[in-house]
C-alpha atoms as one frame of an Amber mdcrd trajectory, in Angstrom:
protein
-135.373  -2.941  -2.544-131.953  -3.954  -3.774-131.303  -6.053  -6.868-127.729
  -6.698  -5.745-126.571 -10.308  -6.035-124.193 -12.005  -3.623-121.856 -14.907
  -4.326-121.858 -18.183  -2.428-118.779 -17.138  -0.435-120.264 -13.738   0.448
-123.465 -15.344   1.733-121.497 -17.919   3.730-119.544 -15.116   5.395-122.644
 -13.003   6.148-124.540 -15.953   7.644-121.437 -17.403   9.327-121.977 -20.788
   7.646-119.889 -22.920   5.311-120.454 -22.754   1.544-121.633 -26.387   1.720
-124.369 -25.367   4.181-125.441 -22.444   1.987-125.682 -24.784  -1.022-127.909
 -27.068   1.084-130.092 -24.081   2.016-130.477 -23.319  -1.696-131.253 -26.966
  -2.517-133.868 -27.087   0.271-135.345 -23.726  -0.865-134.482 -21.949   2.381
-132.704 -19.395   0.171-133.414 -18.797  -3.522-130.396 -19.015  -5.773-129.552
 -18.629  -9.439-126.873 -20.713 -11.088-125.321 -24.070 -10.282-122.616 -25.550
  -8.096-120.151 -22.986  -6.767-121.512 -20.333  -9.155-124.679 -19.624  -7.177
-125.943 -16.057  -6.822-128.313 -14.915  -4.085-130.434 -11.755  -3.742-128.927
  -9.554  -1.044-132.283  -8.478   0.424-133.409 -12.106   0.815-130.138 -13.060
   2.528-130.529 -10.153   4.958-134.141 -11.152   5.719-132.963 -14.707   6.407
-130.230 -13.366   8.721-132.733 -11.304  10.732-135.140 -14.255  10.904-132.424
 -16.619  12.139-131.342 -14.108  14.812-134.911 -13.984  16.139-135.022 -17.771
  16.366-131.857 -17.759  18.446
């Protein structure tokens, strides 16, 4: 299990979404984030789980 943190821009790139969408995901608790505004940090393992989940949904 990785404790690595990813920035807002890194998560947006991995999930192929805009930073605005990623901030909405954090606000709606679809992804947990630390920080505020453009200074959000996300746990890498959670982002990767979300990516795999979203691929399965199609």
